[in-house]
Every structure is written in C-alpha cells, then in structure tokens.
C-alpha positions in Angstrom: 122.6 85.1 149.2 120.9 83.9 146.0 123.2 81.2 143.8 121.9 79.7 140.7 121.1 75.8 140.0 120.0 75.4 137.3 118.7 77.5 134.0 115.3 77.4 135.3 116.8 79.0 138.8 118.6 82.0 137.2 116.0 82.7 134.4 113.3 82.8 137.7 115.6 85.4 139.3 116.0 87.0 136.1 112.5 87.6 135.4 112.7 90.6 138.3 114.1 92.8 135.8 111.5 94.6 134.7 111.1 97.5 131.1 108.1 98.4 129.6 109.4 96.8 126.7 109.0 93.1 128.6 107.0 91.0 129.2 105.7 88.6 131.6 108.4 85.8 132.2 110.5 87.8 129.5 113.1 85.3 130.1 112.3 82.0 129.2 110.9 83.0 126.2 112.2 81.8 123.5 115.3 81.0 124.1 116.4 84.5 125.2 118.7 82.1 127.8 121.4 79.5 128.0 124.2 78.5 128.4 127.7 78.2 126.6 130.0 75.4 127.3 132.1 77.4 130.3 128.8 77.9 132.5 128.2 81.2 131.9 124.8 82.1 131.1 124.5 84.2 128.0 121.4 86.1 127.3 120.3 87.0 123.5 118.0 89.7 123.6 116.0 88.7 120.2 115.1 93.0 119.5 116.9 95.5 118.6 117.5 96.9 122.3 121.2 98.6 122.8 119.4 100.5 125.9 117.7 98.2 127.3 121.3 96.0 127.0 122.7 98.2 128.7 120.0 98.4 131.5 120.0 94.6 132.2 124.0 94.4 132.9 123.8 97.8 135.2 120.6 95.0 136.9 123.2 92.3 137.1 126.2 93.5 138.2 123.9 95.9 141.0 123.2 92.7 142.5 126.1 90.6 142.8 128.3 93.7 143.7 125.9 94.0 146.2 125.9 90.2 147.2 121.8 89.3 146.5 123.7 86.6 144.3 127.1 84.4 144.4 128.9 86.3 141.4 128.5 84.6 138.0 130.1 85.2 134.3 127.3 86.2 132.0 127.6 87.8 128.8 123.9 90.2 127.4 123.6 90.6 123.4 121.5 92.0 120.4 120.4 89.3 118.1 117.0 90.5 116.3 115.4 87.2 115.4 113.5 86.8 111.7 109.9 86.8 112.6 107.0 85.2 110.5 105.1 87.2 108.0 102.0 86.4 106.0 103.9 86.2 102.8 104.9 82.8 102.6 108.4 84.1 100.8 110.7 86.5 102.4 113.0 89.0 100.5 116.4 87.6 100.6 118.5 88.4 103.5 116.0 90.5 105.2 115.0 89.2 108.4 112.0 91.7 109.3 110.1 94.3 107.4 108.8 97.2 109.3 105.9 99.7 107.2 106.0 103.2 107.6 102.8 104.9 106.6 100.5 107.7 106.8 97.8 107.6 105.1 98.0 111.6 104.2 100.3 113.7 103.3 102.2 115.8 105.0 102.5 114.3 108.7 106.0 114.1 109.1 106.2 109.9 107.8 108.7 110.1 106.0 111.1 112.1 108.5 109.8 109.5 111.1 111.0 106.6 109.1 114.5 108.1 108.2 114.9 108.6 111.8 113.3 105.4 113.0 115.4 103.3 110.5 118.8 105.3 111.9 117.5 104.6 115.8 117.8 101.1 114.9 120.9 101.1 113.1 121.8 103.0 116.8 119.9 100.6 119.1 121.4 97.3 116.9 120.8 96.4 114.6 121.6 96.1 110.7 119.1 98.3 108.8 117.8 99.6 105.4 115.6 101.6 104.7 113.7 101.3 101.5 111.7 105.0 100.5 108.8 103.7 98.4 107.4 107.6 97.5 107.3 107.0 94.3 105.8 110.0 93.6 107.4 112.2 96.0 111.1 110.0 97.1 112.2 112.3 100.2 114.9 109.9 101.2 118.1 111.5 99.4 117.7 114.5 100.5 117.1 113.5 104.1 120.1 111.5 104.5 121.5 114.0 101.7 122.7 112.0 99.5 120.8 113.7 96.5 123.7 113.2 93.9 124.4 109.7 94.7 124.0 106.7 92.5 122.9 102.8 92.9 125.8 100.5 91.4 124.6 98.0 89.0 124.8 94.4 88.6 124.8 92.8 85.3 122.0 95.6 84.0 119.5 94.2 86.4 120.9 94.2 90.3 120.9 97.7 91.8 123.8 98.2 95.1 121.4 100.2 97.4 123.4 103.4 99.1 125.2 103.1 102.0 124.6 106.9 104.6 125.3 107.1 108.2 125.2 103.9 108.3 122.2 102.4 106.9 121.6 101.5 104.0 119.1 102.9 101.4 117.2 102.6 97.9 114.3 105.2 96.7 113.9 105.8 92.8 115.2 109.2 93.2 118.5 107.6 93.5 117.7 107.6 89.9 115.3 109.5 88.3 114.8 113.4 89.2 112.0 114.2 91.7 109.3 116.1 88.8 110.1 113.2 86.4 109.3 110.5 89.5 106.1 113.0 89.9 104.2 113.1 86.4 103.9 108.8 86.5 100.7 107.1 86.0 99.6 104.4 88.0 101.4 101.3 86.2 104.8 102.3 85.8 104.6 104.0 89.4 103.9 100.4 90.7 105.8 98.9 87.8 108.5 100.9 89.3 107.9 100.3 93.1 108.1 96.8 91.8 110.9 96.9 90.6 112.6 98.7 93.7 111.6 95.9 95.8 113.1 93.4 94.0 116.1 94.2 92.1 117.5 95.8 94.8 120.4 93.2 96.6 120.4 94.2 100.2 122.9 92.7 102.7 122.5 91.6 105.3 119.5 93.3 107.5 118.1 92.7 110.8 115.8 94.9 109.5 114.5 97.5 106.7 112.1 100.0 106.5 109.6 100.9 104.2 108.2 104.8 103.7 105.6 104.0 102.0 103.5 106.9 99.5 100.9 107.9 101.6 97.4 107.5 101.9 95.5 104.2 101.5 95.2 103.1 97.1 95.9 100.8 94.6 99.9 100.7 95.4 100.1 101.2 98.7 98.0 98.3 99.5 99.8 95.7 96.1 103.1 96.8 98.4 100.9 95.9 101.3 99.8 92.2 99.9 103.1 91.4 97.8 106.0 92.0 100.3 106.4 89.8 103.8 105.7 93.3 106.0 106.5 92.4 109.5 104.9 95.4 111.2 102.9 98.2 110.1 103.5 101.6 112.2 101.0 104.3 111.4 102.1 108.1 111.7 99.0 110.6 112.4 99.1 113.8 114.3 96.9 114.6 116.6 94.2 117.1 114.6 91.1 115.4 113.7 91.5 114.9 109.6 94.9 113.2 110.3 93.3 110.6 112.5 89.9 110.0 110.8 93.2 109.1 107.4 94.9 106.7 109.9 92.0 104.7 110.8 92.3 104.3 106.8 95.8 103.6 107.0 94.6 101.3 110.1 92.1 99.0 107.9 93.9 98.6 104.7 96.5 96.5 106.8 93.6 94.3 108.5 92.7 93.5 104.8 95.8 92.0 103.7 96.7 90.7 108.0 99.3 93.0 108.2 99.5 93.3 112.1 100.1 97.1 113.0 103.2 97.5 115.9 101.5 100.2 117.1 100.7 104.2 116.5 103.6 107.3 115.9 101.7 111.2 117.4 104.6 113.0 114.8 103.6 117.0 115.8 102.3 115.7 119.9 102.4 119.2 121.9 105.6 122.2 121.1 107.7 122.7 124.0 108.3 127.0 123.7 111.6 127.8 123.5 111.4 131.7 125.0 109.6 130.0 128.1 109.4 125.9 128.6 105.4 126.0 127.8 104.4 123.0 126.9 101.7 123.4 123.8 99.2 120.8 121.6 99.2 123.6 118.9 97.3 120.1 117.1 94.8 119.1 119.4 95.2 116.9 122.4 93.7 113.2 123.6 92.9 112.2 119.7 96.2 109.4 119.3 94.6 108.1 122.5 91.4 107.8 122.0 92.7 106.3 118.7 94.6 103.6 120.6 91.6 103.0 122.5 89.7 102.3 119.5 91.4 100.1 117.4 94.3 97.9 120.9 96.8 99.8 119.7 99.9 101.0 121.2 101.3 105.0 121.2 104.6 103.9 120.4 106.0 107.9 120.6 105.1 111.1 121.2 107.3 112.7 119.1 107.2 117.0 119.7 107.4 119.3 116.5 110.7 120.9 117.0 112.2 123.2 114.5 116.2 121.3 115.2 114.0 118.2 113.7 113.0 119.9 110.2 116.9 122.0 110.1 118.5 118.1 110.5 116.4 117.1 108.0 117.1 120.0 105.6 120.4 120.1 106.5 121.0 116.2 105.1 121.7 115.0 108.6 119.0 113.7 110.6 118.5 115.1 113.7 118.9 111.1 115.1 122.5 111.2 113.9 124.1 114.9 114.7 122.2 115.4 118.2 122.8 111.8 119.4 122.0 113.1 122.7 119.0 115.2 123.1 116.1 114.1 124.0 114.5 114.6 120.1 116.9 111.6 119.7 116.1 109.8 122.7 112.0 110.0 121.4 113.3 108.1 118.1 115.2 105.7 120.5 112.7 104.9 122.3 110.6 104.3 119.2 112.8 101.5 118.0 113.0 100.2 120.2 109.2 99.7 120.9 109.0 98.6 117.3 110.8 96.3 117.8 110.2 94.7 120.8 106.6 95.0 120.1 106.5 93.1 116.7 108.5 90.2 118.4 106.4 89.1 121.7 103.3 89.9 119.1 104.5 87.0 116.4 106.7 84.5 115.5 110.2 83.5 114.8 111.2 81.6 111.9 113.7 78.9 111.8 117.5 80.5 111.4 117.6 77.4 108.2 114.8 78.6 106.3 115.0 79.8 102.4 115.5 83.2 101.2 114.8 83.8 97.8 113.5 87.2 96.1 110.2 87.9 95.5 108.4 87.2 92.9 
C-alpha cells in the first residue's frame, strides 16, 4: 500500500490518472495541486472540466477502496484560470474569450457557438455569449429570447440577457434583424464596437463570441481589438467549406490569435430507420486540414434533425436533451477547447487590473 510523504510524492502518483485532455505529468503544472491547513490535498482543475473532475474523484476513491494507496482527505475543484492574450487589456470581468468562426455561412457556426457556451456552463464555468453577427443576429431566436431587451444604465451601459444559465448580448436585442441587415460597413463596425465595449458582463470564466461569417474588415478588426484567448474554426466536410476554413485559420494567424482547433459540423448522418452511418458531405477533409495546419479536431458533430428542431424552438440541445448523444458531443467539445487553451497558454497574474477595451 502506497503512502504519501510529500506533495511531490502525491503528484507523481496522481500523474498515473490519464485523460485525452490531460498532458503528461499534468499534476505538477501551475499549482494544480495544493495542501490546505488541514493536510488535505486540493486538486484544482484550471479549465472547464466537470466530467473530468468526476472521473478523477471516482479514480481516486477506487484506488483507496482497493487499498492501493492509504486513505487520505482530498477535494477536486474546477476553477478556470484567466489566460494571457496578445491584446494587452482584457475585458472587464472576463477571464477568457473564445472566438467561434466559420469564414463561410451555413455551416452551423451559430448553433455550435450556442451549444458550446451552454456546454461550458454545464462543465462548471460562468459563461457569456456575444452574438457578433451584426448582419444576421440569430442568438436571440436560438435562446428563445426574441422579445428580450437589455436594461441600460446611465444611457450607455447595457446589461446582458440571462438565458438557460448563461449571459448573452446581441444586436438582435436592440434592433430588428431586417434593420441590421442593411447597415453599411462603418455602421456595423460601430455597432459591434458598442456591443463589445458597453456591455457590463458579470464575472465570467469564458465569453464565447459568435463571429460574423467571412474574413473581411469587420472580422479582422474584431480579432485585433478584442483580447481573444483562442479561436474555434467551424467547418463541414465539403471542399468549399474547408477552403473557406483555411482562410479563417490564416486570418487568426495574421493577428496572432491561437487557434484551439477545428469543429467538423455535420460530419456524418446516422439514418433514423436503419442506423447506417452516411458521410453526406464527404469524409476526411477535416483530418487533412488538421494535419496541414497542425490543429486538433475538437469535435466531429453529426447532422441530426433534433439539433435543428431544438434550436428553432429556442431551447438548444444541451438544455433540451441533456442526456443525449448530441449533448455528449458538445460537452466533449467544451472540455477539449478549454483544456487546449490552458495547456497551450499562459495564466495571467490574478492581481491584474481589468479595464474596458478602448
């Protein structure tokens, strides 16, 4: 039976627990393990990882019950760290920003953004969702908040709308979708700047930004001015979508924003009658692109009518079908994104002074 005589000894043993979202010798990384005044070991996972925390607790208890190690007191917590970005000034109260882009419309970017935000919330984080698609804001409808309007303080500061446990803001809460669609570039850029700079977010672990499709001036400016921690590029297996996704990766490389990885949406379809798996839009494209750019495939999400119906009903799949296979894909996506950003990033000092982006 193994006894622990020091924190180092405990960490060496803890490294035997493995997961696809953990790195080798993970327990020694950035104060993940500490010892409280009572002598209990405290394990703090520094990214959204409720499922990982549950798996780790189960593993430790099993080791104790099997008498492989001496009994000891421990706790496992989830507390996402704030990570550094290339933009020096963080958004007030926001630890990390995830930009979700597609560089092409019609690939399910907004559906992915909404379910990713909700999955991050389910994974133990405080989450916000900013609908930056000025010309086609869809988040209010997807969250069932079409009639919601933000409260305004001092004729300037806007309070985000709370829905399904996350905080959201969108131009769709302020003007009609038809009005937004006819704005010229400078008007759209100004409106987007106001959404970013004049929203009073609560303390958030993650702010997911549903980026406008494409790689034009608005997308480039947004990427340069907002302290994005990591980007997620959504594509489908189609050659045309993959070609545009490459442009999205190149855009983030140009502004020095790290790309956490790819999401292959509508990756395949499983027939509801016979169960056959069909690659309707092709296969292998995301794998080839991931090898070309040395990127992870964060998730391969199947095409299914339930996901579309849930979004149309204003109750996304992660909320409406919490135990479904579809939700499992989004929960895995959330933990993969959060873990990738942490392991490849650098934690900000906790004493940093936050201010609004100018």
